[in-house]
C-alpha positions in Angstrom: 19.2 -29.4 -28.9 22.1 -29.2 -26.4 22.0 -28.1 -22.8 23.2 -24.6 -23.6 20.6 -24.2 -26.3 17.8 -25.4 -24.0 19.0 -22.9 -21.4 19.0 -20.1 -23.9 15.6 -21.2 -25.1 14.2 -21.1 -21.6 15.8 -17.7 -20.9 14.3 -16.3 -24.1 10.9 -17.5 -23.1 11.2 -16.0 -19.7 12.4 -12.7 -21.1 9.4 -12.3 -23.3 7.0 -13.6 -20.7 8.4 -11.0 -18.3 7.7 -8.1 -20.7 4.1 -9.2 -21.3 4.3 -11.3 -24.5 2.4 -14.5 -25.0 5.0 -17.1 -25.9 4.3 -20.3 -27.9 6.6 -22.9 -29.3 7.0 -23.3 -33.1 8.9 -25.8 -35.2 11.9 -23.4 -35.5 11.9 -21.8 -32.1 9.4 -19.5 -30.3 6.7 -17.0 -31.3 6.2 -14.1 -28.9 3.0 -12.1 -29.4 1.8 -8.8 -27.8 -1.1 -6.7 -29.2 -0.3 -6.2 -32.9 3.4 -7.4 -32.7 4.6 -10.9 -33.4 8.3 -11.7 -32.9 10.0 -14.8 -34.2 12.5 -15.8 -31.5 15.4 -18.1 -32.6 18.2 -19.4 -30.5 21.1 -19.0 -32.9 24.9 -19.6 -32.9 27.0 -17.1 -34.7 27.6 -19.3 -37.7 24.0 -20.7 -38.1 22.2 -19.8 -41.2 20.0 -16.6 -41.0 16.4 -16.6 -42.0 15.6 -15.2 -45.4 12.4 -13.5 -44.6 10.0 -12.5 -41.9 8.9 -9.3 -40.2 10.5 -9.1 -36.7 13.2 -11.5 -35.5 14.9 -11.7 -32.1 18.0 -13.9 -32.1 19.1 -15.3 -28.8 22.8 -16.3 -28.4 25.5 -16.3 -25.7 26.7 -12.8 -24.8 30.2 -13.6 -26.1 28.9 -14.0 -29.7 26.1 -11.4 -29.7 28.2 -8.5 -31.1 29.6 -10.7 -33.9 26.1 -11.9 -34.8 24.9 -8.3 -34.8 27.7 -7.3 -37.2 26.9 -10.3 -39.5 23.2 -9.2 -39.6 24.3 -5.6 -40.2 26.4 -6.6 -43.2 23.7 -8.8 -44.6 21.1 -6.0 -44.1 18.0 -8.3 -44.1 14.6 -7.0 -45.1 13.2 -7.7 -41.6 13.6 -5.9 -38.3 15.9 -7.6 -35.9 17.6 -7.6 -32.5 20.1 -9.9 -30.8 19.6 -10.9 -27.2 23.1 -11.8 -25.8 22.5 -13.9 -22.6 25.3 -13.5 -20.0 26.3 -16.3 -17.6 24.8 -14.4 -14.7 21.4 -14.6 -16.4 21.4 -10.9 -17.5 21.4 -9.9 -21.1 22.7 -7.4 -23.6 20.7 -6.2 -26.6 22.4 -5.6 -30.0 20.3 -3.7 -32.5 21.0 -2.6 -36.1 22.0 0.9 -34.9 24.5 -0.5 -32.5 26.6 -2.7 -34.8 28.9 0.0 -36.0 
């Protein structure tokens, strides 16, 4: 895992902590849980393979690749709910959802 990936991983953990999720590490990334909802959180580059299954996925990537990843997910139309968290260099983020991939 490179420096950029570690930073994105830490930012993803912080984001979910801040909105009240309990976050734990898994073999493939993070699991964020709150009440009945469990979100699989994966740091992903635009060309990494996408998961085949699951219920709710949040992909974390640099802001510069978030829209492309969102379009890729939209074309694939996976069976799970998803969102992309595009992390900006200033520490902020943008969210890409299926309805915003146009």
